[in-house]
DRENTORKOL-3810 file (N, C-alpha, C; in nm, 4 decimals):
REM DRENTORKOL-3810
@n.u->0.0839; n.v->-0.1191; n.w->0.0000; ca.u->0.0000; ca.v->0.0000; ca.w->0.0000; c.u->0.0877; c.v->0.1245; c.w->0.0000
@n.u->0.0739; n.v->0.2041; n.w->-0.1022; ca.u->0.1548; ca.v->0.3256; ca.w->-0.1140; c.u->0.0745; c.v->0.4449; c.w->-0.0643
@n.u->0.1354; n.v->0.5232; n.w->0.0228; ca.u->0.0686; ca.v->0.6434; ca.w->0.0726; c.u->0.1422; c.v->0.7653; c.w->0.0197
@n.u->0.0651; n.v->0.8650; n.w->-0.0165; ca.u->0.1263; ca.v->0.9876; ca.w->-0.0680; c.u->0.1803; c.v->1.0697; c.w->0.0489
@n.u->0.2715; n.v->1.1592; n.w->0.0188; ca.u->0.3327; ca.v->1.2400; ca.w->0.1235; c.u->0.2335; c.v->1.3409; c.w->0.1816
@n.u->0.1419; n.v->1.3872; n.w->0.0988; ca.u->0.0417; ca.v->1.4819; ca.w->0.1474; c.u->-0.0917; c.v->1.4103; c.w->0.1632
@n.u->-0.1598; n.v->1.4420; n.w->0.2709; ca.u->-0.2914; ca.v->1.3831; ca.w->0.2938; c.u->-0.3913; c.v->1.4455; c.w->0.1972
@n.u->-0.4785; n.v->1.3648; n.w->0.1440; ca.u->-0.5784; ca.v->1.4151; ca.w->0.0510; c.u->-0.6882; c.v->1.4865; c.w->0.1296
@n.u->-0.7182; n.v->1.6094; n.w->0.0877; ca.u->-0.8195; ca.v->1.6877; ca.w->0.1579; c.u->-0.9570; c.v->1.6501; c.w->0.1073
@n.u->-1.0495; n.v->1.6415; n.w->0.2013; ca.u->-1.1875; ca.v->1.6122; ca.w->0.1652; c.u->-1.2573; c.v->1.7416; c.w->0.1260
@n.u->-1.3482; n.v->1.7330; n.w->0.0317; ca.u->-1.4275; ca.v->1.8505; ca.w->-0.0026; c.u->-1.5361; c.v->1.8676; c.w->0.1025
@n.u->-1.5579; n.v->1.9910; n.w->0.1397; ca.u->-1.6551; ca.v->2.0218; ca.w->0.2435; c.u->-1.7918; c.v->2.0397; c.w->0.1795
@n.u->-1.8941; n.v->1.9838; n.w->0.2433; ca.u->-2.0290; ca.v->1.9894; ca.w->0.1868; c.u->-2.1053; c.v->2.1143; c.w->0.2294
@n.u->-2.0936; n.v->2.1504; n.w->0.3562; ca.u->-2.1713; ca.v->2.2632; ca.w->0.4074; c.u->-2.1122; c.v->2.3962; c.w->0.3617
@n.u->-2.2005; n.v->2.4910; n.w->0.3381; ca.u->-2.1572; ca.v->2.6231; ca.w->0.2925; c.u->-2.0681; c.v->2.6900; c.w->0.3969
@n.u->-2.1029; n.v->2.6746; n.w->0.5233; ca.u->-2.0220; ca.v->2.7363; ca.w->0.6293; c.u->-1.8830; c.v->2.6733; c.w->0.6336
@n.u->-1.8752; n.v->2.5444; n.w->0.6059; ca.u->-1.7456; ca.v->2.4762; ca.w->0.6020; c.u->-1.6613; c.v->2.5200; c.w->0.4840
@n.u->-1.7284; n.v->2.5427; n.w->0.3704; ca.u->-1.6553; ca.v->2.5906; ca.w->0.2527; c.u->-1.5989; c.v->2.7303; c.w->0.2772
@n.u->-1.6796; n.v->2.8140; n.w->0.3425; ca.u->-1.6342; ca.v->2.9487; ca.w->0.3756; c.u->-1.5159; c.v->2.9426; c.w->0.4719
@n.u->-1.5257; n.v->2.8544; n.w->0.5699; ca.u->-1.4181; ca.v->2.8377; ca.w->0.6677; c.u->-1.2891; c.v->2.7943; c.w->0.5976
@n.u->-1.3010; n.v->2.7054; n.w->0.4996; ca.u->-1.1842; ca.v->2.6582; ca.w->0.4255; c.u->-1.1208; c.v->2.7728; c.w->0.3462
@n.u->-1.2058; n.v->2.8577; n.w->0.2866; ca.u->-1.1534; ca.v->2.9737; ca.w->0.2143; c.u->-1.0795; c.v->3.0683; c.w->0.3090
@n.u->-1.1388; n.v->3.0912; n.w->0.4251; ca.u->-1.0775; ca.v->3.1806; ca.w->0.5228; c.u->-0.9447; c.v->3.1236; c.w->0.5731
@n.u->-0.9403; n.v->2.9917; n.w->0.5913; ca.u->-0.8188; ca.v->2.9281; ca.w->0.6408; c.u->-0.7029; c.v->2.9459; c.w->0.5444
@n.u->-0.7311; n.v->2.9445; n.w->0.4154; ca.u->-0.6250; ca.v->2.9648; ca.w->0.3160; c.u->-0.5657; c.v->3.1046; c.w->0.3308
@n.u->-0.6523; n.v->3.2047; n.w->0.3469; ca.u->-0.6060; ca.v->3.3422; ca.w->0.3627; c.u->-0.5275; c.v->3.3594; c.w->0.4937
@n.u->-0.5828; n.v->3.3031; n.w->0.6021; ca.u->-0.5167; ca.v->3.3159; ca.w->0.7314; c.u->-0.3811; c.v->3.2471; c.w->0.7316
@n.u->-0.3741; n.v->3.1308; n.w->0.6673; ca.u->-0.2490; ca.v->3.0568; ca.w->0.6602; c.u->-0.1438; c.v->3.1382; c.w->0.5863
@n.u->-0.1826; n.v->3.2014; n.w->0.4760; ca.u->-0.0885; ca.v->3.2835; ca.w->0.3993; c.u->-0.0393; c.v->3.4021; c.w->0.4817
@n.u->-0.1299; n.v->3.4664; n.w->0.5531; ca.u->-0.0937; ca.v->3.5815; ca.w->0.6355; c.u->-0.0001; c.v->3.5411; c.w->0.7483
@n.u->-0.0323; n.v->3.4302; n.w->0.8164; ca.u->0.0518; ca.v->3.3833; ca.w->0.9260; c.u->0.1901; c.v->3.3430; c.w->0.8760
@n.u->0.1954; n.v->3.2789; n.w->0.7594; ca.u->0.3238; ca.v->3.2381; ca.w->0.7024; c.u->0.4095; c.v->3.3597; c.w->0.6717
@n.u->0.3483; n.v->3.4635; n.w->0.6173; ca.u->0.4201; ca.v->3.5868; ca.w->0.5863; c.u->0.4752; c.v->3.6522; c.w->0.7128
@n.u->0.3925; n.v->3.6624; n.w->0.8159; ca.u->0.4362; ca.v->3.7233; ca.w->0.9410; c.u->0.5477; c.v->3.6421; c.w->1.0073
@n.u->0.5341; n.v->3.5098; n.w->1.0046; ca.u->0.6345; ca.v->3.4218; ca.w->1.0633; c.u->0.7691; c.v->3.4380; c.w->0.9909
@n.u->0.7632; n.v->3.4493; n.w->0.8594; ca.u->0.8838; ca.v->3.4680; ca.w->0.7792; c.u->0.9501; c.v->3.6020; c.w->0.8125
@n.u->0.8699; n.v->3.7066; n.w->0.8225; ca.u->0.9222; ca.v->3.8400; ca.w->0.8564; c.u->0.9871; c.v->3.8382; c.w->0.9948
@n.u->0.9228; n.v->3.7712; n.w->1.0891; ca.u->0.9734; ca.v->3.7555; ca.w->1.2248; c.u->1.1121; c.v->3.6909; c.w->1.2234
@n.u->1.1251; n.v->3.5807; n.w->1.1504; ca.u->1.2527; ca.v->3.5094; ca.w->1.1450; c.u->1.3611; c.v->3.5948; c.w->1.0796
@n.u->1.3245; n.v->3.6679; n.w->0.9745; ca.u->1.4206; ca.v->3.7534; ca.w->0.9051; c.u->1.4735; c.v->3.8626; c.w->0.9974
@n.u->1.3842; n.v->3.9237; n.w->1.0734; ca.u->1.4230; ca.v->4.0313; ca.w->1.1644; c.u->1.5182; c.v->3.9788; c.w->1.2714
@n.u->1.4877; n.v->3.8622; n.w->1.3257; ca.u->1.5726; ca.v->3.8029; ca.w->1.4296; c.u->1.7112; c.v->3.7706; c.w->1.3724
@n.u->1.7135; n.v->3.7154; n.w->1.2518; ca.u->1.8417; ca.v->3.6818; ca.w->1.1885; c.u->1.9245; c.v->3.8072; c.w->1.1626
@n.u->1.8588; n.v->3.9173; n.w->1.1253; ca.u->1.9314; ca.v->4.0415; ca.w->1.1005; c.u->2.0004; c.v->4.0922; c.w->1.2268
@n.u->1.9332; n.v->4.0810; n.w->1.3413; ca.u->1.9943; ca.v->4.1224; ca.w->1.4678; c.u->2.1129; c.v->4.0320; c.w->1.4987
@n.u->2.0949; n.v->3.9016; n.w->1.4824; ca.u->2.2020; ca.v->3.8068; ca.w->1.5125; c.u->2.3220; c.v->3.8286; c.w->1.4215
@n.u->2.2977; n.v->3.8579; n.w->1.2943; ca.u->2.4081; ca.v->3.8841; ca.w->1.2009; c.u->2.4863; c.v->4.0088; c.w->1.2416
@n.u->2.4145; n.v->4.1127; n.w->1.2838; ca.u->2.4805; ca.v->4.2362; ca.w->1.3262; c.u->2.5656; c.v->4.2122; c.w->1.4504
@n.u->2.5161; n.v->4.1274; n.w->1.5414; ca.u->2.5916; ca.v->4.0965; ca.w->1.6629; c.u->2.7179; c.v->4.0181; c.w->1.6275
@n.u->2.7041; n.v->3.9187; n.w->1.5398; ca.u->2.8190; ca.v->3.8370; ca.w->1.5000; c.u->2.9226; c.v->3.9219; c.w->1.4272
@n.u->2.8751; n.v->4.0159; n.w->1.3449; ca.u->2.9663; ca.v->4.1037; ca.w->1.2715; c.u->3.0364; c.v->4.2020; c.w->1.3643
@n.u->2.9803; n.v->4.2250; n.w->1.4827; ca.u->3.0411; ca.v->4.3167; ca.w->1.5784; c.u->3.0041; c.v->4.4618; c.w->1.5556
@n.u->2.9023; n.v->4.4862; n.w->1.4748; ca.u->2.8576; ca.v->4.6226; ca.w->1.4457; c.u->2.7592; c.v->4.6667; c.w->1.5546
@n.u->2.8101; n.v->4.7450; n.w->1.6493; ca.u->2.7298; ca.v->4.7825; ca.w->1.7666; c.u->2.6103; c.v->4.8701; c.w->1.7300
@n.u->2.6310; n.v->4.9718; n.w->1.6458; ca.u->2.5209; ca.v->5.0630; ca.w->1.6131; c.u->2.4129; c.v->4.9931; c.w->1.5313
@n.u->2.4550; n.v->4.9106; n.w->1.4354; ca.u->2.3562; ca.v->4.8389; ca.w->1.3538; c.u->2.2794; c.v->4.7388; c.w->1.4397
@n.u->2.3487; n.v->4.6741; n.w->1.5330; ca.u->2.2836; ca.v->4.5755; ca.w->1.6200; c.u->2.1771; c.v->4.6417; c.w->1.7068
@n.u->2.2089; n.v->4.7579; n.w->1.7638; ca.u->2.1107; ca.v->4.8256; ca.w->1.8492; c.u->1.9922; c.v->4.8769; c.w->1.7677
@n.u->2.0195; n.v->4.9291; n.w->1.6477; ca.u->1.9105; ca.v->4.9799; ca.w->1.5633; c.u->1.8185; c.v->4.8671; c.w->1.5177
@n.u->1.8767; n.v->4.7579; n.w->1.4726; ca.u->1.7937; ca.v->4.6460; ca.w->1.4264; c.u->1.7183; c.v->4.5826; c.w->1.5424
@n.u->1.7796; n.v->4.5815; n.w->1.6605; ca.u->1.7102; ca.v->4.5249; ca.w->1.7769; c.u->1.5891; c.v->4.6093; c.w->1.8152
@n.u->1.6035; n.v->4.7424; n.w->1.8081; ca.u->1.4912; ca.v->4.8308; ca.w->1.8413; c.u->1.3736; c.v->4.8082; c.w->1.7466
@n.u->1.4032; n.v->4.7939; n.w->1.6180; ca.u->1.2947; ca.v->4.7691; ca.w->1.5223; c.u->1.2411; c.v->4.6263; c.w->1.5353
@n.u->1.3265; n.v->4.5326; n.w->1.5744; ca.u->1.2848; ca.v->4.3926; ca.w->1.5882; c.u->1.1877; c.v->4.3744; c.w->1.7041
@n.u->1.2025; n.v->4.4541; n.w->1.8090; ca.u->1.1155; ca.v->4.4403; ca.w->1.9257; c.u->0.9687; c.v->4.4585; c.w->1.8886
@n.u->0.9382; n.v->4.5565; n.w->1.8070; ca.u->0.7983; ca.v->4.5803; ca.w->1.7711; c.u->0.7443; c.v->4.4678; c.w->1.6845
@n.u->0.8280; n.v->4.4145; n.w->1.5952; ca.u->0.7848; ca.v->4.3029; ca.w->1.5106; c.u->0.7585; c.v->4.1799; c.w->1.5958
@n.u->0.8483; n.v->4.1515; n.w->1.6886; ca.u->0.8328; ca.v->4.0346; ca.w->1.7762; c.u->0.7064; c.v->4.0479; c.w->1.8604
@n.u->0.6817; n.v->4.1675; n.w->1.9138; ca.u->0.5621; ca.v->4.1894; ca.w->1.9955; c.u->0.4344; c.v->4.1750; c.w->1.9132
@n.u->0.4348; n.v->4.2277; n.w->1.7918; ca.u->0.3132; ca.v->4.2207; ca.w->1.7104; c.u->0.2815; c.v->4.0766; c.w->1.6713
@n.u->0.3842; n.v->3.9975; n.w->1.6436; ca.u->0.3625; ca.v->3.8564; ca.w->1.6094; c.u->0.3077; c.v->3.7813; c.w->1.7311
@n.u->0.3581; n.v->3.8153; n.w->1.8488; ca.u->0.3088; ca.v->3.7508; ca.w->1.9708; c.u->0.1648; c.v->3.7927; c.w->1.9997
@n.u->0.1325; n.v->3.9186; n.w->1.9764; ca.u->-0.0035; ca.v->3.9676; ca.w->2.0008; c.u->-0.1042; c.v->3.9000; c.w->1.9089
@n.u->-0.0614; n.v->3.8664; n.w->1.7883; ca.u->-0.1506; ca.v->3.8008; ca.w->1.6931; c.u->-0.1633; c.v->3.6512; c.w->1.7196
@n.u->-0.0857; n.v->3.6003; n.w->1.8134; ca.u->-0.0991; ca.v->3.4598; ca.w->1.8519; c.u->-0.0217; c.v->3.3637; c.w->1.7646
@n.u->0.0677; n.v->3.4139; n.w->1.6813; ca.u->0.1456; ca.v->3.3254; ca.w->1.5956; c.u->0.2521; c.v->3.2554; c.w->1.6778
@n.u->0.3093; n.v->3.3289; n.w->1.7742; ca.u->0.3998; ca.v->3.2697; ca.w->1.8720; c.u->0.3475; c.v->3.3055; c.w->2.0100
@n.u->0.3824; n.v->3.2253; n.w->2.1068; ca.u->0.3397; ca.v->3.2514; ca.w->2.2443; c.u->0.4125; c.v->3.3743; c.w->2.2977
@n.u->0.3472; n.v->3.4478; n.w->2.3853; ca.u->0.4059; ca.v->3.5693; ca.w->2.4411; c.u->0.5340; c.v->3.5393; c.w->2.5181
@n.u->0.5387; n.v->3.4246; n.w->2.5857; ca.u->0.6593; ca.v->3.3884; ca.w->2.6598; c.u->0.7763; c.v->3.3617; c.w->2.5659
@n.u->0.7481; n.v->3.3020; n.w->2.4513; ca.u->0.8539; ca.v->3.2783; ca.w->2.3527; c.u->0.9089; c.v->3.4108; c.w->2.3028
@n.u->0.8198; n.v->3.5056; n.w->2.2762; ca.u->0.8623; ca.v->3.6372; ca.w->2.2291; c.u->0.9473; c.v->3.7069; c.w->2.3351
@n.u->0.9034; n.v->3.6996; n.w->2.4602; ca.u->0.9771; ca.v->3.7632; ca.w->2.5690; c.u->1.1147; c.v->3.6982; c.w->2.5867
@n.u->1.1190; n.v->3.5675; n.w->2.5774; ca.u->1.2452; ca.v->3.4946; ca.w->2.5905; c.u->1.3419; c.v->3.5340; c.w->2.4793
@n.u->1.2899; n.v->3.5426; n.w->2.3584; ca.u->1.3728; ca.v->3.5775; ca.w->2.2436; c.u->1.4253; c.v->3.7206; c.w->2.2545
@n.u->1.3371; n.v->3.8124; n.w->2.2946; ca.u->1.3799; ca.v->3.9515; ca.w->2.3108; c.u->1.4865; c.v->3.9629; c.w->2.4190
@n.u->1.4699; n.v->3.8875; n.w->2.5266; ca.u->1.5665; ca.v->3.8905; ca.w->2.6357; c.u->1.7027; c.v->3.8409; c.w->2.5903
@n.u->1.7035; n.v->3.7328; n.w->2.5148; ca.u->1.8297; ca.v->3.6766; ca.w->2.4671; c.u->1.8983; c.v->3.7698; c.w->2.3675
@n.u->1.8193; n.v->3.8292; n.w->2.2783; ca.u->1.8769; ca.v->3.9235; ca.w->2.1829; c.u->1.9312; c.v->4.0475; c.w->2.2540
@n.u->1.8577; n.v->4.0945; n.w->2.3538; ca.u->1.9019; ca.v->4.2122; ca.w->2.4292; c.u->2.0329; c.v->4.1826; c.w->2.5018
@n.u->2.0455; n.v->4.0629; n.w->2.5562; ca.u->2.1685; ca.v->4.0245; ca.w->2.6258; c.u->2.2870; c.v->4.0220; c.w->2.5296
@n.u->2.2634; n.v->3.9728; n.w->2.4080; ca.u->2.3718; ca.v->3.9681; ca.w->2.3080; c.u->2.4136; c.v->4.1088; c.w->2.2660
@n.u->2.3143; n.v->4.1957; n.w->2.2449; ca.u->2.3439; ca.v->4.3326; ca.w->2.2049; c.u->2.4168; c.v->4.4057; c.w->2.3183
@n.u->2.3736; n.v->4.3822; n.w->2.4407; ca.u->2.4363; ca.v->4.4468; ca.w->2.5570; c.u->2.5801; c.v->4.3987; c.w->2.5747
@n.u->2.6019; n.v->4.2684; n.w->2.5565; ca.u->2.7370; ca.v->4.2138; ca.w->2.5681; c.u->2.8289; c.v->4.2733; c.w->2.4608
@n.u->2.7725; n.v->4.2950; n.w->2.3427; ca.u->2.8493; ca.v->4.3553; ca.w->2.2336; c.u->2.8859; c.v->4.4990; c.w->2.2678
@n.u->2.7917; n.v->4.5704; n.w->2.3281; ca.u->2.8163; ca.v->4.7102; ca.w->2.3648; c.u->2.9196; c.v->4.7203; c.w->2.4755
@n.u->2.9155; n.v->4.6274; n.w->2.5716; ca.u->3.0115; ca.v->4.6302; ca.w->2.6826; c.u->3.1511; c.v->4.5893; c.w->2.6365
@n.u->3.1590; n.v->4.4989; n.w->2.5393; ca.u->3.2882; ca.v->4.4514; ca.w->2.4900; c.u->3.3621; c.v->4.5616; c.w->2.4143
@n.u->3.2871; n.v->4.6523; n.w->2.3526; ca.u->3.3515; ca.v->4.7563; ca.w->2.2712; c.u->3.4136; c.v->4.8647; c.w->2.3580
END
């Protein structure tokens, strides 16, 4: 018995279910976009820290905080995860500032 890698989706019979399926496609696309932006912002801060650029690291961290908070507020990531990530990034930026 061969199984495909993707599960076959059933067609929904009820109108409310069809509407829900349409909405889920839109929500999934929006969440994927926000999640991608979140990861990009975090990577930019980490790259600046690794490069040793203190001013760029602090600037990118300041802008990253609002992105991280907005993603957490929308429920894409848990608020504790966002707080943990911000704390770790802040510690790295602070260590970079103290080392200079």
